[in-house]
LOVOBA-826836 format. One record per atom (N, C-alpha, C): residue in one letter; x, y, z. Coordinates in steps of 0.1 Angstrom, whole numbers, plus 5000, padded with zeros to 4 digits. Layout:
N
AXYZ
...
END
This chain:
104
M338673571859
M339173701863
M339673791868
N341173861860
N341973891864
N341274081868
E342774131879
E342474231886
E341674341883
Y341374341867
Y341674481859
Y339774451854
E339574301855
E338174291851
E337374331864
R338074241872
R336974311886
R336874421889
L338074511886
L337774671891
L336574761887
R336874691872
R335674711858
R333974691862
R334174571868
R332974511869
R332174571881
Q332774631899
Q332774651910
Q332374811905
A333174901897
A332875031893
A331675001889
E331274941878
E329874971872
E328674931881
V328974841891
V327974871901
V327574941910
L329375011909
L329175201921
L328675311906
W328575241900
W328275381885
W327075421893
N326075241892
N324375271894
N323475321912
M324975261918
M324775311929
M324475411938
Y325875501926
Y325975631933
Y326275781918
P325475751911
P325375831897
P325575981905
P326076071893
P326676211897
P325776241905
G325776351911
G324676431920
G324776331936
T324976261938
T324076131948
T324876211960
R324076251972
R325276321984
R325176201993
V326176191996
V327076092006
V327676172018
E327776112032
E328476122044
E328676052052
C330576092049
C332176032055
C331675972065
L331675842069
L331975852085
L333275842092
C333975812077
C335975772084
C336475742075
M337175822071
M338475802061
M339575752061
N340075662059
N341475642064
N342875642052
D343175802061
D343675832045
D344675972062
P346075882063
P346375932071
P347176092073
F347176112056
F347576302052
F346576412055
A344976362049
A344576502051
A342876362049
P342576332059
P340976282057
P339976382054
V339176342056
V337776382050
V337376412066
P337076502076
P336576472091
P335176422088
S334776312103
S333376282101
S332576272096
G331076322093
G330076382092
G330276472081
T331476512076
T331576632064
T330276542051
K329976652046
K328476572038
K329176622023
G328976572011
G329276631998
G328476541989
T328976591971
T328276531964
T328976441953
V328476351950
V329376281940
V329276311927
F330676321922
F330976401908
F331776261895
H331476131902
H332176111895
H332675971900
V332575821896
V333375711897
V333875651887
D335575621888
D336275571878
D336975461878
D337375401874
D337875261871
D337875231881
M338575281890
M339375161896
M338475211915
A336775191906
A336075221919
A336175321928
Q336875451926
Q337075471935
Q335475621931
I334875651938
I333675781943
I334775871948
H334575961932
H335176141935
H333776201940
V334376261950
V333576361961
V333676491962
N332776591960
N332976761961
N332476721974
W333076771984
W332576762002
W332976932005
D330876912013
D331077072016
D332077132023
N333177082025
N334677152030
N335377192023
G334877172009
G335677221995
G336977111991
S336976971998
S337776931997
S337176811984
S337876761980
S337176671970
S337976551970
L338176481981
L339176301981
L338476201975
A338776131971
A337376001963
A337675921976
L336175841979
L335975721985
L336775681980
N337875561988
N337575421982
N336975321992
R336075251986
R335075121991
R335775052001
D336775021992
D337774872006
D337974982017
E338275082024
E339075132031
E338475242038
D337875292033
D336775422044
D335075372048
S334875422049
S333575402056
S332475562057
F331475552051
F330975682044
F329375552039
R327775632036
R326975652035
R326175702026
K325075692023
K324375762013
K323475842020
L322775972018
L321676002025
L320675982017
S320075922026
S317775922021
S317576032014
V316375992002
V315876132001
V315476202012
Q314376182021
Q314276252029
Q315276372036
E316376322038
E317976332042
E318176472028
V318176442020
V318676582013
V317376642008
E315676622007
E314976712007
E315176832025
E315276762036
E315576872041
E316376942037
E317476882036
E318577012036
E318777062020
N317677052011
N317277162001
N316777242008
S315377202014
S314577302023
S315277372033
A316377342039
A316877442045
A317777602041
A318877512031
A319377602020
A317977682016
E317177642009
E316177732004
E315577852012
N315377792025
N315277902036
N315678022040
Q317377962037
Q318578072037
Q318478142027
D318378112018
D318278132007
D317078292008
E315878272015
E314878312016
E314878462028
A315978412035
A316278502048
A316278642043
P316078792050
P316378912045
P317678922050
E318678972042
E320179002049
E319679132056
E320179052069
E320479162085
E321279302080
S321379412082
S321679502086
S322479562097
S324479632088
S324979602098
S324679712116
G323379822106
G323479862115
G324379982108
M324980032100
M326080142099
M325580242086
K325380372085
K324680432075
K326380522071
M325780472056
M327180602055
M326680732048
K327180842052
K326880962046
K326980982033
M326681042025
M327081122012
M326881222011
END
């Protein structure tokens, strides 16, 4: 099997393990220039033919994960539900007034 075929097969496995919308957490990124900080969470949007997992990170970055270089984990269903619940509660919280009134 050539290198391209090996990567294609690996990518196919990753497509099934990390479909778009999957939440992941970076444990350690081996990127000397601009690593995603450990503990940062993000949402998978694509797995490419080179078996890299492309993520929209919650900190605004969009660096890909390399399975051979980086450490990361998939969030459990329970963790995702907790995130969603916290986000809903935050959206429902009344906006705080600054206490300033404008005269017209």
